[in-house]
C-alpha positions in Angstrom: 12.2 9.3 42.6 8.1 10.2 42.4 8.7 8.0 38.3 8.3 4.7 37.6 12.9 4.6 37.8 12.8 7.4 39.9 15.4 5.6 42.6 17.5 3.8 39.8 18.1 7.1 38.1 18.9 8.6 41.7 21.2 5.7 42.7 22.9 5.3 39.0 23.8 9.4 39.1 24.9 9.1 42.3 27.4 6.3 42.0 29.1 7.9 38.9 28.1 11.8 40.5 30.6 10.1 43.2 33.6 8.4 41.0 34.2 11.6 38.7 35.1 13.5 41.9 37.3 11.1 43.3 39.2 10.7 39.8 38.6 14.5 39.5 40.4 14.6 42.9 43.7 12.0 41.4 43.9 14.1 38.1 43.7 17.2 39.4 46.1 16.1 42.2 48.7 14.4 39.6 48.6 17.6 37.7 49.1 20.2 40.8 52.1 17.3 42.5 53.7 16.8 38.6 55.3 13.3 38.2 56.8 12.4 41.1 54.1 11.2 42.9 51.3 9.8 40.7 50.5 6.4 42.2 51.1 7.4 45.6 48.1 9.9 44.9 45.7 7.6 42.7 46.3 4.6 46.0 45.2 7.0 48.1 42.3 8.1 45.7 41.1 4.6 45.6 41.7 3.7 49.1 39.2 7.5 49.8 36.8 6.6 47.2 36.5 2.5 48.6 36.5 4.1 52.0 33.6 6.4 51.5 31.3 3.7 49.6 31.4 0.9 52.5 30.8 3.6 55.1 28.2 5.1 52.6 27.1 1.6 52.1 27.1 1.1 56.2 25.2 4.2 57.1 22.7 3.4 54.4 21.8 -0.2 55.6 21.5 1.1 59.4 19.2 4.0 58.4 17.1 1.4 55.9 16.7 -0.7 59.3 15.5 2.4 61.0 13.3 3.4 59.2 12.0 0.2 58.6 11.2 -0.2 62.4 10.5 3.2 62.7 7.0 2.4 60.0 7.0 -1.5 61.7 7.2 -3.1 58.1 10.8 -4.3 56.5 9.5 -5.2 53.6 9.2 -2.2 51.2 12.3 -3.2 48.5 10.4 -6.6 48.5 7.2 -5.9 47.4 9.0 -3.5 45.3 10.7 -6.5 43.6 7.8 -8.5 43.6 6.1 -5.8 41.5 9.0 -5.2 39.2 8.5 -9.0 38.4 5.0 -8.2 37.6 6.1 -5.5 35.1 8.9 -7.4 33.3 6.4 -10.4 32.8 3.5 -8.1 31.3 6.4 -5.9 29.3 7.2 -9.6 27.8 3.8 -10.5 27.0 2.7 -6.8 25.4 6.2 -6.6 23.4 7.6 -3.5 24.5 10.3 -1.5 23.8 13.4 -3.0 24.5 14.7 -0.5 26.3 11.5 -0.1 28.8 12.6 -4.4 29.2 16.3 -3.5 30.2 15.2 -0.5 32.3 13.3 -3.3 34.4 15.8 -5.6 34.5 18.6 -3.2 36.1 16.1 -1.8 38.3 15.0 -5.4 39.6 19.0 -6.1 39.9 20.0 -3.0 41.5 16.3 -3.6 43.9 18.0 -7.3 44.6 21.3 -5.6 45.5 19.2 -3.8 48.1 17.4 -6.1 49.7 19.9 -7.8 51.9 18.8 -6.1 54.8 14.7 -5.7 53.9 15.3 -9.6 54.1 15.7 -9.6 57.7 12.6 -9.6 59.8 11.6 -7.1 62.6 13.0 -9.3 65.7 13.2 -5.7 68.4 10.1 -3.9 69.5 9.4 -1.4 67.1 9.3 2.0 69.6 12.3 0.2 71.8 14.6 -0.1 68.5 13.9 3.8 67.5 14.6 5.0 71.0 18.0 3.0 71.7 19.2 3.4 67.7 18.2 6.9 67.0 21.9 7.9 68.9 23.4 5.2 66.8 21.5 6.8 63.5 23.5 9.6 64.3 26.8 8.2 65.2 26.4 6.9 62.0 25.9 9.8 59.8 29.6 10.6 61.1 30.7 8.4 57.8 27.3 8.9 56.2 27.3 10.6 52.4 26.9 13.6 53.3 29.4 14.1 56.2 32.5 12.8 53.1 30.7 15.3 50.7 31.0 18.0 53.1 34.6 16.6 54.3 35.4 16.5 50.4 34.2 20.6 49.4 36.7 22.1 53.0 39.2 19.8 52.0 39.2 21.5 48.1 37.9 24.8 49.7 41.5 25.4 51.5 43.3 23.3 48.8 43.8 20.6 51.7 43.5 17.0 50.5 45.0 15.7 53.2 42.2 16.1 55.4 40.1 14.2 53.3 42.2 11.3 53.0 42.8 11.2 56.8 38.9 11.5 57.8 37.8 8.8 54.9 41.0 6.4 55.5 42.1 7.0 59.1 38.9 8.7 61.3 36.3 6.9 59.1 37.5 3.0 58.9 38.3 3.8 62.5 34.9 5.0 63.1 32.7 2.4 61.5 35.0 -0.3 63.2 33.3 1.5 66.6 30.3 1.6 65.1 30.0 -2.3 64.3 30.9 -2.4 68.3 28.3 0.0 69.3 25.5 -1.2 67.6 26.4 -4.8 67.7 25.8 -4.0 71.5 23.0 -2.3 71.1 20.8 -4.8 69.2 22.2 -7.5 72.0 20.9 -5.5 75.1 17.6 -4.8 72.9 16.9 -8.7 73.4 14.8 -10.5 70.4 10.9 -9.4 70.5 10.4 -6.8 73.0 12.2 -6.8 76.6 15.2 -4.7 76.7 18.1 -6.9 78.9 
């Protein structure tokens, strides 16, 4: 992550690894179950993979928001977008290699996708927000990427893919809805810029 394109490469590798893991899971289950239930296997794997993606995006959103309040700065990604636009202009002026220009444009697109939460201004008191949302962040982590991978590994080790499917599709999505409600209530209690209602 310390290199110029580190965050982009990190994101691409994460998405690629997750896709490979879930495709491999489907292929492995299909071969172990035989040909009698291939469609159901793919449906379960797609639902589990899609659920994991939604859970990870939600967790990352609230983690980024928490870190923005902790640092007192919501504009990190926006600053990075501005720098990337300048680098693209310089690359065009200097007639930089085509691969560098493509990488910069990909990085810009990736950063623009992540800027959704960064565009928001800090509307709550930072210290109060962090105090009130530390527990919420820990609760969000129950459906975060690390927990998903832990459940997946344990499911593989014990030969119980049904545990993964239950966790990702049933538990994870119920937890997601509960956490959205909890987060809305918590933010509503914080009020605007400072006072706790």
